[in-house]
N, CA, C and O of each residue as an XYZ file, in Angstrom:
852
protein
N       0.923    -41.016      0.241
C       1.858    -41.036      1.542
C       1.955    -39.805      2.078
O       2.136    -39.898      3.292
N       1.903    -38.477      1.625
C       1.973    -37.878      1.995
C       0.965    -37.046      2.544
O       0.953    -36.151      3.389
N       0.060    -37.637      1.767
C      -1.222    -36.786      2.924
C      -1.523    -36.604      4.509
O      -1.067    -37.318      5.402
N      -2.446    -35.421      4.672
C      -2.254    -35.364      6.565
C      -2.751    -36.055      6.992
O      -3.721    -36.051      6.234
N      -2.997    -36.911      7.807
C      -3.788    -37.366      8.832
C      -5.054    -36.745      9.194
O      -4.978    -35.607      9.659
N      -6.002    -37.183      9.092
C      -7.358    -36.548     10.034
C      -7.056    -36.392     10.992
O      -6.417    -37.169     11.703
N      -7.673    -34.730     11.388
C      -7.381    -34.308     12.830
C      -6.173    -33.870     13.166
O      -6.167    -33.148     14.163
N      -4.428    -34.213     12.305
C      -3.581    -33.919     12.414
C      -3.207    -32.384     12.231
O      -3.818    -31.681     11.427
N      -2.172    -31.906     13.017
C      -2.429    -30.277     13.199
C      -1.689    -29.716     12.128
O      -0.570    -30.188     11.927
N      -2.163    -28.662     11.291
C      -1.178    -28.750     10.033
C       0.124    -28.149     10.272
O       0.251    -27.419     11.256
N       1.385    -28.424      9.275
C       3.067    -27.654      9.787
C       3.129    -26.364      9.869
O       3.369    -25.608      8.928
N       2.953    -26.109     10.802
C       3.698    -24.212     11.560
C       4.927    -24.035     10.522
O       5.892    -24.794     10.431
N       4.755    -23.203      9.978
C       5.263    -22.167      8.995
C       5.613    -20.781      9.052
O       4.696    -20.222      9.654
N       6.247    -20.182      8.812
C       6.913    -18.778      8.707
C       6.427    -18.490      7.750
O       7.156    -17.543      7.456
N       5.354    -18.587      6.555
C       4.170    -18.246      6.016
C       2.991    -18.765      6.096
O       2.288    -18.662      5.090
N       2.597    -19.259      6.941
C       1.534    -18.897      7.362
C       1.514    -18.681      8.794
O       0.665    -19.053      9.604
N       3.117    -17.689      9.076
C       2.566    -17.114     10.452
C       2.305    -15.977     10.372
O       1.859    -15.215     11.229
N       2.720    -15.711      8.762
C       2.889    -14.334      8.037
C       1.586    -14.252      7.625
O       1.288    -13.061      7.530
N       0.870    -14.813      7.399
C      -0.595    -15.193      6.756
C      -2.134    -14.433      7.272
O      -3.008    -13.575      7.154
N      -1.479    -15.750      8.009
C      -2.735    -14.866      9.286
C      -2.611    -13.969     10.447
O      -3.510    -13.551     11.177
N      -1.030    -13.690     10.507
C      -1.083    -12.319     10.256
C      -2.051    -10.994     10.390
O      -2.659    -10.279     11.186
N      -1.568    -11.322      8.312
C      -1.939    -10.362      7.830
C      -3.484    -10.214      7.673
O      -4.054     -9.425      6.919
N      -4.095    -11.173      8.575
C      -5.655    -11.767      8.620
C      -6.203    -10.480      9.610
O      -7.159     -9.705      9.574
N      -4.662    -10.786     10.802
C      -5.498    -10.212     11.769
C      -5.253     -8.720     11.408
O      -5.909     -7.831     11.951
N      -4.493     -8.519     10.672
C      -4.205     -6.779     10.654
C      -5.134     -6.550     10.147
O      -5.837     -5.666     10.637
N      -5.574     -7.241      8.921
C      -6.533     -6.867      8.561
C      -8.207     -6.342      9.051
O      -8.805     -5.266      9.021
N      -8.536     -7.705      9.483
C      -9.570     -7.767     10.353
C      -9.808     -7.014     11.405
O     -10.893     -6.558     11.766
N      -8.168     -6.820     12.172
C      -8.665     -6.189     13.576
C      -8.016     -4.958     13.701
O      -8.607     -4.147     14.414
N      -6.643     -4.488     13.052
C      -6.107     -3.166     13.069
C      -4.381     -3.673     12.898
O      -3.987     -4.427     12.008
N      -3.842     -3.294     13.562
C      -2.580     -2.985     13.660
C      -1.803     -3.477     15.047
O      -0.981     -4.356     15.308
N      -2.738     -2.091     16.054
C      -2.902     -2.415     17.054
C      -2.856     -4.559     18.065
O      -2.296     -5.034     19.053
N      -3.799     -5.081     16.985
C      -4.086     -6.105     17.969
C      -3.187     -7.386     17.657
O      -3.260     -8.576     17.965
N      -1.955     -6.292     16.607
C      -1.712     -7.808     16.102
C      -0.537     -8.221     17.236
O       0.163     -7.253     17.533
N      -0.211     -9.380     17.874
C       0.777     -9.796     18.443
C       1.297    -11.472     18.427
O       0.864    -12.500     17.906
N       2.371    -11.151     19.228
C       2.165    -12.937     19.350
C       1.501    -14.153     19.524
O       1.512    -15.171     18.833
N       1.114    -13.970     20.214
C      -0.166    -14.343     20.797
C      -1.582    -14.153     20.647
O      -2.373    -14.892     21.233
N      -1.968    -13.181     19.879
C      -2.744    -13.508     19.501
C      -2.574    -14.280     17.626
O      -3.074    -15.401     17.536
N      -2.120    -13.880     16.688
C      -0.917    -14.709     16.064
C      -1.606    -16.545     16.460
O      -2.550    -17.100     15.898
N      -0.848    -17.019     17.428
C      -0.823    -17.924     17.877
C      -2.425    -18.637     18.573
O      -2.728    -19.791     18.876
N      -2.951    -17.739     18.612
C      -4.036    -18.717     19.236
C      -5.188    -18.765     18.358
O      -6.170    -19.487     18.529
N      -4.936    -17.641     17.047
C      -5.843    -17.645     15.325
C      -4.817    -18.615     14.596
O      -4.699    -18.748     13.377
N      -3.670    -19.657     16.191
C      -3.214    -21.142     14.328
C      -3.551    -21.915     15.381
O      -3.230    -23.099     15.285
N      -4.332    -21.432     16.747
C      -4.412    -22.689     17.192
C      -2.896    -23.942     17.987
O      -2.510    -25.110     18.028
N      -2.595    -22.545     18.456
C      -0.962    -23.666     19.017
C      -0.788    -22.238     20.320
O      -1.440    -21.305     20.790
N       0.396    -22.818     20.417
C       0.830    -22.215     21.733
C       2.211    -21.059     21.113
O       3.044    -21.148     20.211
N       1.890    -20.056     22.114
C       3.192    -19.495     21.637
C       4.661    -19.092     21.551
O       5.155    -18.060     21.097
N       5.264    -20.218     22.128
C       6.539    -20.998     22.626
C       6.643    -21.556     20.895
O       7.432    -20.770     20.371
N       6.169    -22.577     19.835
C       5.924    -22.764     18.563
C       5.923    -21.685     17.572
O       6.496    -22.068     16.552
N       5.442    -20.327     17.475
C       5.918    -19.987     17.185
C       7.582    -18.845     16.964
O       8.146    -18.372     15.977
N       7.834    -18.808     18.357
C       8.933    -18.181     18.429
C       9.991    -19.827     17.828
O      11.129    -19.406     18.035
N      10.075    -20.488     17.574
C      10.973    -21.426     16.839
C      11.214    -20.567     15.791
O      12.388    -20.329     15.508
N       9.961    -19.848     14.905
C      10.417    -18.945     13.357
C      10.812    -17.804     13.201
O      11.667    -17.427     12.400
N      10.035    -16.988     14.187
C      10.569    -15.685     14.354
C      11.016    -15.289     15.687
O      10.996    -16.042     16.660
N      11.496    -13.849     15.696
C      12.442    -13.909     16.746
C      10.879    -12.869     18.197
O      10.589    -13.388     19.275
N      10.312    -11.637     17.754
C       9.457    -11.366     18.475
C       7.774    -10.681     17.260
O       6.995    -11.029     16.373
N       8.151     -9.568     18.150
C       6.672     -8.882     16.800
C       7.451     -8.135     16.158
O       7.078     -7.896     15.010
N       8.612     -7.577     16.553
C       9.127     -6.278     15.361
C       9.410     -7.535     13.743
O       9.131     -7.342     12.560
N       9.975     -8.602     14.346
C      10.561     -9.458     12.853
C       8.992     -9.185     12.702
O       8.720     -8.117     12.152
N       7.666    -10.171     13.200
C       6.542    -10.091     12.316
C       6.234     -8.912     11.754
O       6.063     -8.951     10.536
N       6.113     -7.877     12.287
C       5.637     -6.541     11.454
C       7.288     -6.433     10.372
O       7.215     -5.737      9.359
N       8.448     -7.038     10.645
C       8.798     -6.556      8.916
C       8.925     -7.805      8.403
O       9.947     -8.061      7.767
N       7.928     -8.796      8.581
C       8.224     -9.630      7.099
C       6.788     -9.971      6.465
O       6.556    -10.568      5.414
N       5.626     -9.270      7.665
C       4.504     -8.357      7.362
C       5.120     -6.511      5.644
O       5.022     -6.399      4.422
N       5.409     -6.034      6.274
C       5.920     -5.164      5.600
C       6.894     -5.524      4.085
O       7.053     -4.748      3.142
N       7.365     -6.715      4.199
C       8.808     -7.316      2.837
C       6.888     -7.731      2.001
O       6.319     -7.151      1.076
N       6.413     -8.955      2.876
C       4.687     -9.275      2.063
C       4.006     -8.630      1.659
O       3.078     -9.073      0.982
N       4.165     -7.229      1.904
C       3.283     -6.184      0.838
C       3.309     -5.614      0.456
O       2.397     -4.951     -0.039
N       5.262     -5.389      0.409
C       6.336     -4.741     -0.497
C       5.832     -5.301     -1.675
O       5.061     -4.694     -2.420
N       6.352     -6.750     -1.924
C       7.182     -7.685     -3.310
C       4.997     -7.762     -3.788
O       4.814     -8.368     -4.844
N       4.248     -7.468     -3.410
C       2.690     -6.939     -3.948
C       2.412     -5.684     -4.098
O       1.274     -5.256     -3.904
N       3.336     -4.985     -4.436
C       3.161     -3.380     -4.701
C       2.490     -3.370     -5.914
O       1.564     -4.181     -5.942
N       2.656     -2.692     -6.975
C       2.033     -3.150     -8.182
C       2.638     -2.034     -9.746
O       2.196     -0.977    -10.195
N       3.568     -2.745    -10.088
C       4.127     -2.232    -11.507
C       3.245     -1.123    -11.796
O       2.316     -0.656    -11.137
N       3.804     -0.748    -13.093
C       3.239      0.062    -14.476
C       2.075     -0.482    -15.311
O       2.071     -1.575    -15.875
N       1.201      0.320    -15.315
C      -0.109     -0.417    -16.458
C       0.541     -0.864    -17.251
O       1.769     -0.782    -17.234
N      -0.326     -1.613    -18.395
C      -0.161     -1.722    -19.712
C      -0.986     -0.464    -20.995
O      -2.173     -0.656    -21.258
N      -0.306      0.626    -21.619
C      -0.632      1.351    -21.734
C       0.359      2.202    -22.635
O       1.412      2.152    -22.000
N       0.556      2.862    -23.632
C       1.254      3.396    -24.544
C       1.680      4.710    -24.154
O       2.773      5.239    -24.357
N       0.390      5.292    -23.403
C       1.112      7.052    -22.726
C       1.930      6.915    -21.154
O       1.465      6.914    -20.014
N       3.177      6.815    -21.602
C       3.929      6.709    -20.564
C       3.023      8.105    -18.815
O       2.783      8.099    -17.608
N       2.970      8.596    -19.518
C       2.205     10.057    -18.123
C       0.858      8.679    -17.750
O       0.325      8.711    -16.641
N       0.604      8.004    -18.374
C      -0.555      7.554    -18.141
C      -0.403      5.967    -16.676
O      -0.761      5.523    -15.585
N       0.254      5.835    -17.654
C       1.409      4.040    -16.856
C       1.629      4.775    -15.663
O       0.828      4.329    -14.843
N       2.311      5.678    -15.151
C       2.743      6.868    -14.275
C       1.366      7.156    -12.924
O       1.259      7.120    -11.698
N       0.509      7.443    -14.168
C      -0.795      8.000    -12.650
C      -1.391      7.085    -12.397
O      -2.215      7.254    -11.498
N      -1.313      5.769    -12.979
C      -1.775      4.242    -13.417
C      -1.497      3.972    -12.011
O      -2.223      4.262    -11.061
N      -0.120      3.258    -11.977
C       0.896      2.406    -10.940
C       0.125      3.156     -9.878
O      -0.471      2.427     -9.085
N      -0.012      4.735     -9.656
C      -0.065      5.181     -7.943
C      -1.210      4.703     -7.422
O      -1.512      4.264     -6.312
N      -1.856      4.888     -8.546
C      -3.494      5.082     -8.576
C      -4.121      3.617     -7.919
O      -5.046      3.610     -7.107
N      -3.441      2.385     -8.427
C      -3.253      0.872     -8.166
C      -2.341      0.878     -7.029
O      -2.694     -0.293     -6.885
N      -1.763      1.007     -6.372
C      -0.856      1.598     -5.919
C      -1.835      1.838     -4.081
O      -1.753      1.409     -2.930
N      -2.640      2.758     -4.866
C      -3.678      3.318     -3.318
C      -4.473      2.035     -3.134
O      -4.905      1.515     -2.105
N      -4.524      1.791     -3.979
C      -6.204      0.859     -4.058
C      -5.928     -0.557     -3.601
O      -6.824     -1.300     -3.199
N      -4.390     -0.971     -3.692
C      -3.909     -2.052     -3.452
C      -3.631     -2.004     -1.674
O      -3.749     -2.917     -0.857
N      -3.036      0.089     -1.382
C      -2.890     -0.435      0.100
C      -4.174      0.074      0.915
O      -3.939      0.399      2.079
N      -5.454      0.185      0.486
C      -6.436      0.718      0.608
C      -6.932     -0.414      1.516
O      -7.330     -0.258      2.671
N      -6.845     -1.748      0.745
C      -7.814     -2.585      1.883
C      -6.330     -3.081      2.489
O      -6.989     -3.579      3.401
N      -4.879     -3.429      2.854
C      -3.822     -2.954      3.611
C      -3.927     -1.824      4.271
O      -2.806     -1.498      3.880
N      -4.305     -0.756      5.035
C      -3.786      0.668      5.141
C      -2.889      0.865      6.631
O      -2.212      1.788      7.085
N      -3.337     -0.766      7.221
C      -2.243     -1.189      8.172
C      -0.503     -0.954      7.243
O       0.569     -0.502      7.646
N      -0.904     -1.462      6.011
C       0.597     -1.882      5.662
C       1.372     -0.328      5.682
O       2.544     -0.162      6.020
N       0.390      0.801      5.222
C       0.436      2.308      4.987
C       1.551      2.944      7.011
O       2.577      3.504      7.399
N       0.463      2.366      7.452
C       1.108      2.797      8.973
C       3.079      2.544      8.934
O       4.054      3.295      8.960
N       2.855      1.098      8.861
C       4.219      0.599      8.602
C       5.484      1.661      7.816
O       6.444      2.321      8.215
N       4.873      1.383      6.575
C       5.706      2.413      5.399
C       6.109      3.346      6.157
O       7.304      3.628      6.239
N       4.709      4.280      7.161
C       5.020      5.414      7.292
C       6.072      5.760      8.246
O       7.101      6.368      7.954
N       5.828      5.440      9.113
C       6.784      5.162     10.342
C       8.025      5.133      9.555
O       8.831      6.045      9.741
N       8.345      4.012      8.519
C      10.186      3.979      8.347
C      10.755      2.648      9.104
O      11.436      1.940      8.362
N      10.605      2.178     10.430
C      11.202      1.749     10.896
C      11.678      0.494      9.996
O      12.879      0.580      9.739
N      10.920     -0.891      9.333
C      10.587     -2.013      9.281
C      10.712     -1.243      7.253
O       9.849     -0.935      6.432
N      12.227     -1.230      7.234
C      12.386     -1.080      5.219
C      12.507     -2.896      4.712
O      13.130     -3.789      5.285
N      11.785     -2.961      3.635
C      11.106     -4.380      2.974
C      12.195     -4.068      1.425
O      12.170     -3.072      0.703
N      13.127     -5.379      1.288
C      13.598     -5.156      0.296
C      12.813     -5.609     -1.050
O      13.257     -5.865     -2.169
N      11.327     -5.616     -0.485
C      10.383     -6.229     -1.426
C      10.111     -5.118     -2.419
O       9.996     -5.188     -3.642
N      10.029     -3.976     -1.526
C      10.037     -2.813     -2.726
C      10.562     -1.708     -3.998
O      10.195     -0.767     -4.701
N      12.013     -2.861     -3.606
C      12.849     -2.093     -5.188
C      12.463     -2.791     -6.205
O      13.259     -2.490     -7.093
N      11.556     -3.711     -6.707
C      10.901     -3.265     -8.153
C       8.985     -2.318     -8.079
O       8.265     -1.629     -8.801
N       8.989     -2.776     -7.058
C       8.389     -1.220     -7.234
C       8.706      0.607     -7.499
O       8.319      1.586     -8.137
N       9.799      0.100     -6.378
C      10.930      1.577     -7.357
C      11.424      1.766     -8.327
O      11.558      2.813     -8.961
N      11.795      0.580     -8.565
C      13.183      0.603     -9.875
C      11.450      0.831    -10.924
O      11.313      2.046    -11.065
N      10.507      0.236    -11.459
C       9.005      0.854    -11.931
C       9.193      2.202    -12.179
O       9.221      3.043    -13.078
N       9.271      2.091    -11.375
C       8.223      3.972    -10.914
C       9.203      4.921    -11.087
O       9.187      6.025    -11.632
N      10.229      4.167    -10.411
C      11.743      5.633    -11.368
C      12.171      5.466    -12.786
O      12.691      6.295    -13.534
N      11.786      3.993    -13.041
C      11.518      4.249    -14.877
C      11.590      4.855    -15.907
O      12.392      5.190    -16.779
N       9.906      4.970    -15.433
C       8.487      5.243    -15.990
C       8.895      7.013    -15.638
O       8.920      7.500    -16.768
N       9.148      7.919    -14.838
C       9.576      8.781    -14.504
C      10.939      9.200    -14.754
O      11.620      9.800    -13.923
N      11.172      9.002    -15.457
C      12.483      8.772    -16.426
C      11.802      9.185    -17.808
O      11.647     10.171    -18.529
N      11.483      7.798    -17.734
C      11.162      8.339    -19.190
C      10.655      9.728    -19.033
O      11.486     10.633    -18.957
N       9.094     10.061    -18.963
C       8.077     11.170    -19.094
C       8.994     12.312    -18.163
O       8.189     12.980    -17.514
N       9.956     12.607    -17.977
C      11.010     13.872    -17.491
C      11.862     13.991    -18.272
O      12.411     15.089    -18.370
N      12.337     12.708    -19.243
C      13.384     12.942    -20.336
C      14.526     13.912    -20.274
O      15.492     13.799    -19.520
N      14.324     14.878    -21.140
C      15.625     15.942    -20.677
C      16.931     15.163    -20.422
O      17.156     13.976    -20.657
N      17.995     16.390    -19.720
C      19.153     16.075    -20.149
C      19.730     15.386    -18.356
O      19.260     15.919    -17.351
N      20.408     14.600    -18.273
C      21.298     13.841    -17.765
C      21.344     14.547    -15.660
O      21.506     13.893    -14.629
N      21.119     16.046    -15.862
C      21.100     16.501    -14.864
C      19.264     16.836    -14.432
O      18.851     16.995    -13.283
N      18.699     16.861    -15.270
C      17.045     16.816    -14.890
C      16.447     15.126    -14.630
O      15.246     14.863    -14.579
N      17.465     14.174    -14.497
C      16.998     13.197    -13.995
C      17.881     13.133    -12.333
O      17.453     12.254    -11.585
N      19.096     14.045    -11.758
C      18.784     13.253    -10.786
C      18.108     14.007     -9.984
O      18.560     14.505     -8.953
N      16.816     14.155    -10.472
C      15.901     15.013     -9.675
C      14.774     14.166     -9.062
O      14.178     14.222     -7.986
N      14.674     13.113    -10.459
C      13.790     12.290    -10.296
C      14.019     11.517     -9.013
O      12.860     11.327     -8.643
N      14.586     11.113     -8.364
C      14.394     10.626     -7.017
C      13.516     11.035     -6.258
O      12.760     10.362     -5.558
N      13.604     12.562     -6.402
C      12.642     12.975     -5.241
C      11.856     13.958     -5.612
O      11.797     15.082     -5.115
N      10.990     13.343     -6.870
C       9.775     13.668     -7.262
C       9.268     12.493     -7.127
O       8.044     12.468     -7.000
N       9.995     11.195     -7.111
C       9.597     10.152     -6.229
C       9.448      9.902     -5.402
O       8.349      9.376     -5.227
N      10.153     10.003     -4.455
C       9.597     10.773     -2.846
C       8.309     11.353     -2.191
O       7.583     10.753     -1.399
N       8.156     12.549     -2.629
C       7.060     13.414     -3.104
C       5.384     12.724     -3.479
O       4.280     13.028     -3.027
N       5.823     11.651     -4.537
C       4.468     11.328     -5.023
C       4.814     10.134     -3.704
O       3.632     10.063     -4.041
N       5.037      9.563     -3.053
C       5.232      8.602     -1.899
C       4.307      9.284     -0.581
O       3.407      8.672     -0.006
N       4.801     10.850     -0.214
C       4.499     11.228      0.274
C       2.786     11.498      0.358
O       1.950     11.577      1.259
N       2.804     11.613     -1.609
C       1.795     11.525     -1.374
C       0.370     11.032     -1.803
O      -0.801     11.411     -1.839
N       1.337      9.729     -2.174
C      -0.214      8.646     -1.182
C      -0.518      8.098     -0.678
O      -1.417      7.259     -0.735
N       0.648      8.627      0.499
C       0.535      7.489      2.078
C      -0.347      8.940      2.660
O      -1.200      8.436      3.390
N      -0.517     10.169      2.687
C      -1.021     11.310      2.570
C      -2.590     10.525      2.849
O      -3.345     10.427      3.816
N      -2.591     10.055      1.449
C      -3.476     10.366      1.258
C      -5.019      8.371      1.644
O      -6.220      8.123      1.539
N      -3.626      7.599      2.095
C      -4.259      6.436      2.072
C      -4.548      6.804      3.851
O      -5.561      6.466      4.462
N      -3.286      7.627      4.476
C      -3.904      7.465      5.804
C      -4.461      7.975      6.330
O      -4.607      7.691      7.518
N      -5.385      9.497      5.497
C      -5.780     10.610      6.231
C      -7.546     10.081      5.047
O      -7.670     10.473      3.887
N      -8.375      9.386      5.609
C      -9.321      9.106      4.198
C     -10.808     10.636      4.560
O     -11.646     11.253      3.902
N     -10.066     10.538      6.716
C     -11.088     11.710      7.240
C     -10.609     12.479      7.470
O     -10.594     12.742      8.672
N      -9.741     13.564      6.375
C      -9.486     14.736      6.809
C      -9.731     15.872      7.055
O     -10.408     16.419      6.185
N      -9.378     16.667      8.158
C     -10.256     17.260      9.457
C     -11.143     18.540      8.513
O     -10.570     19.330      7.763
N     -12.703     18.509      8.771
C     -12.852     19.546      8.220
C     -12.935     19.514      6.933
O     -13.584     20.458      6.481
N     -12.438     18.634      6.004
C     -13.175     17.904      4.688
C     -14.368     17.367      3.990
O     -14.739     17.272      2.820
N     -14.843     17.038      5.211
C     -15.746     16.082      4.319
C     -17.362     16.121      4.234
O     -18.359     15.425      4.425
N     -16.940     17.424      3.811
C     -18.348     17.830      4.155
C     -17.933     19.805      3.261
O     -18.543     20.682      2.650
N     -17.357     19.688      3.476
C     -17.013     21.014      1.882
C     -17.136     20.763      0.986
O     -16.881     19.630      0.579
N     -17.540     21.609      0.335
C     -18.144     22.003     -1.264
C     -17.354     21.106     -2.345
O     -16.233     21.331     -2.803
N     -18.056     20.234     -2.584
C     -17.778     19.224     -3.583
C     -17.322     17.993     -2.918
O     -17.323     16.928     -3.536
N     -17.093     18.041     -2.200
C     -16.573     16.543     -1.487
C     -17.920     16.014     -0.859
O     -18.824     16.840     -0.991
N     -18.304     14.823     -0.193
C     -19.768     13.905      0.724
C     -20.085     12.908      0.202
O     -19.569     11.860     -0.187
N     -21.852     13.788      0.278
C     -22.776     13.052     -0.028
C     -22.573     13.057     -1.761
O     -22.844     12.123     -2.517
N     -21.821     14.865     -2.259
C     -21.663     14.720     -3.905
C     -21.449     14.656     -4.847
O     -21.881     14.895     -5.975
N     -19.946     13.933     -3.855
C     -18.978     13.555     -5.055
C     -19.208     12.176     -5.684
O     -19.961     11.378     -5.125
N     -18.647     11.902     -6.711
C     -18.927     11.662     -8.288
C     -19.479      9.989     -7.334
O     -20.697     10.071     -7.175
N     -18.984      8.767     -6.785
C     -18.800      8.262     -6.396
C     -20.169      8.119     -6.084
O     -20.784      7.493     -6.947
N     -21.069      8.634     -4.793
C     -22.178      8.742     -4.161
C     -23.053      8.830     -4.907
O     -24.130      8.269     -4.704
N     -22.661      9.980     -6.565
C     -23.755     10.698     -7.250
C     -24.111      9.141     -8.154
O     -25.096      9.150     -8.892
N     -23.358      7.996     -8.056
C     -23.412      7.089     -9.208
C     -23.170      7.008    -10.397
O     -23.887      6.619    -11.319
N     -21.404      7.647    -10.385
C     -20.583      7.553    -11.865
C     -20.449      6.608    -11.911
O     -20.542      5.751    -11.033
N     -20.116      6.518    -13.287
C     -20.180      5.210    -13.664
C     -18.684      4.875    -14.510
O     -18.555      4.105    -15.462
N     -17.723      5.618    -13.914
C     -16.561      5.312    -14.169
C     -15.981      5.655    -13.027
O     -14.781      5.880    -12.869
N     -16.960      5.703    -12.100
C     -15.823      5.365    -10.222
C     -15.758      4.379     -9.953
O     -16.599      3.503    -10.159
N     -14.403      4.256     -9.250
C     -13.344      2.978     -9.167
C     -14.010      2.749     -7.432
O     -13.993      3.550     -6.497
N     -14.452      1.616     -7.485
C     -15.245      1.261     -5.769
C     -13.613      0.878     -4.704
O     -12.713      0.075     -4.950
N     -13.769      1.757     -3.618
C     -12.621      1.561     -2.439
C     -13.137      0.541     -1.916
O     -14.310      0.178     -1.993
N     -12.022     -0.089     -1.213
C     -12.519     -0.640      0.175
C     -12.133     -0.087      0.659
O     -11.073      0.453      0.340
N     -12.816      0.145      1.841
C     -11.753      0.940      3.319
C     -13.667      1.864      4.101
O     -14.819      1.597      3.762
N     -13.116      2.993      5.250
C     -13.881      3.740      5.881
C     -14.466      4.651      4.597
O     -13.991      4.732      3.464
N     -15.727      5.349      5.182
C     -16.359      6.268      4.725
C     -15.514      7.204      4.317
O     -14.830      7.583      5.268
N     -15.249      7.760      3.301
C     -14.028      8.986      2.679
C     -13.408      8.159      1.932
O     -12.919      8.773      0.984
N     -13.104      6.652      1.878
C     -11.883      6.098      0.722
C     -12.112      6.373     -0.963
O     -11.238      5.875     -1.672
N     -12.621      6.720     -1.287
C     -13.734      7.458     -2.114
C     -12.932      8.659     -2.849
O     -12.169      8.798     -3.805
N     -13.634      9.553     -1.707
C     -13.181     10.942     -1.794
C     -11.450     10.743     -2.386
O     -10.759     10.855     -3.399
N     -11.361     10.215     -0.322
C      -9.624     10.425     -1.010
C      -8.868      9.644     -1.835
O      -7.691      9.309     -1.699
N      -9.881      9.305     -2.966
C      -8.717      8.203     -3.625
C      -8.711      9.343     -5.699
O      -7.752      9.408     -6.468
N     -10.245     10.034     -5.915
C     -10.506     10.511     -5.820
C      -9.753     12.406     -6.133
O      -9.401     13.257     -6.950
N      -9.887     12.120     -5.058
C      -8.530     14.073     -4.667
C      -7.118     13.614     -4.836
O      -6.193     14.413     -4.987
N      -6.937     12.101     -4.803
C      -4.975     12.019     -5.189
C      -4.913     11.447     -6.947
O      -3.952     11.049     -7.605
N      -6.208     11.598     -7.274
C      -6.184     11.099     -9.486
C      -6.234     12.943     -9.904
O      -5.677     13.678    -10.720
N      -7.446     13.118     -8.581
C      -6.557     14.737     -9.800
C      -5.873     15.246     -9.286
O      -6.380     16.338     -9.541
N      -4.761     15.583     -8.493
C      -3.764     16.180     -7.874
C      -3.042     15.326     -8.377
O      -2.424     16.156     -9.044
N      -2.234     13.728     -8.844
C      -1.909     13.431     -9.533
C      -1.162     13.669    -10.459
O       0.011     13.296    -10.452
N      -1.724     14.362    -11.473
C      -1.367     14.766    -12.844
C      -0.560     16.033    -12.502
O       0.391     16.409    -13.187
N      -0.918     16.546    -11.606
C      -0.739     18.476    -11.225
C       0.653     18.348    -10.962
O       1.579     18.804    -11.632
N       0.702     17.692     -9.936
C       2.081     17.083     -9.263
C       2.856     17.141    -10.552
O       3.235     18.163    -11.124
N       3.052     15.780    -10.959
C       3.552     15.623    -12.048
C       4.710     16.282    -12.623
O       5.938     16.196    -12.641
N       2.944     17.577    -13.476
C       2.962     18.329    -14.298
C       4.185     19.721    -14.078
O       5.195     20.131    -14.648
N       3.376     20.068    -12.933
C       3.916     20.792    -11.954
C       5.852     20.512    -12.262
O       6.683     21.040    -13.000
N       5.889     18.849    -10.721
C       7.495     19.051    -10.332
C       8.143     18.944    -12.063
O       8.996     19.796    -12.312
N       7.795     17.992    -13.197
C       8.544     17.882    -13.560
C       8.535     18.518    -14.971
O       9.225     18.111    -15.906
N       7.949     19.233    -15.006
C       8.162     21.345    -15.959
C       9.401     21.826    -15.509
O      10.172     22.300    -16.343
N       9.859     21.761    -13.786
C      10.884     22.304    -14.142
C      11.845     21.860    -14.351
O      12.639     22.419    -15.108
N      12.052     20.959    -13.885
C      13.597     19.824    -13.626
C      14.172     20.679    -15.339
O      15.250     20.375    -15.849
């Protein structure tokens, strides 16, 4: 009784609109994302979309929320330090599949409540890792912000000017050399090198900052 009749268009919903918007952003880039383009891909008119969203700005906010709720939690391992490092590397891998999302986050115009789960888990493991007094824990939020900047910088700058052919980078990198432990990273050339750099930087930043608390 509830089956959709052959040829009958699917019911338009906010969820379908956001799903298609994410596909467009992944396939064509954030600049190509417009209400008109989403309507075209869904096979409907713009007016139909405006029954569910106000404008492109709300569409971007919904996309930011959609990305935020899928940010990874800490890895399941006994070593807290590895939990922290693993969570940020997993976040890099996730955002590398949706680089436009890193751009939305970096611009800071669209606050996503769904990111609270990631923030709370990341702050929690940082507190455990830091230990120490209540005074030292007051700086954990600053460490968290620094890690966010570090993450976004590596996601958004897969082609650091003047560095792609530097010593130890480029064709000689572990990924291109066939390292069995290398993690394939989707994205433009340089993405795997950027992940290697982040994996190198994270423990050093953590040790340096938490050691001063």
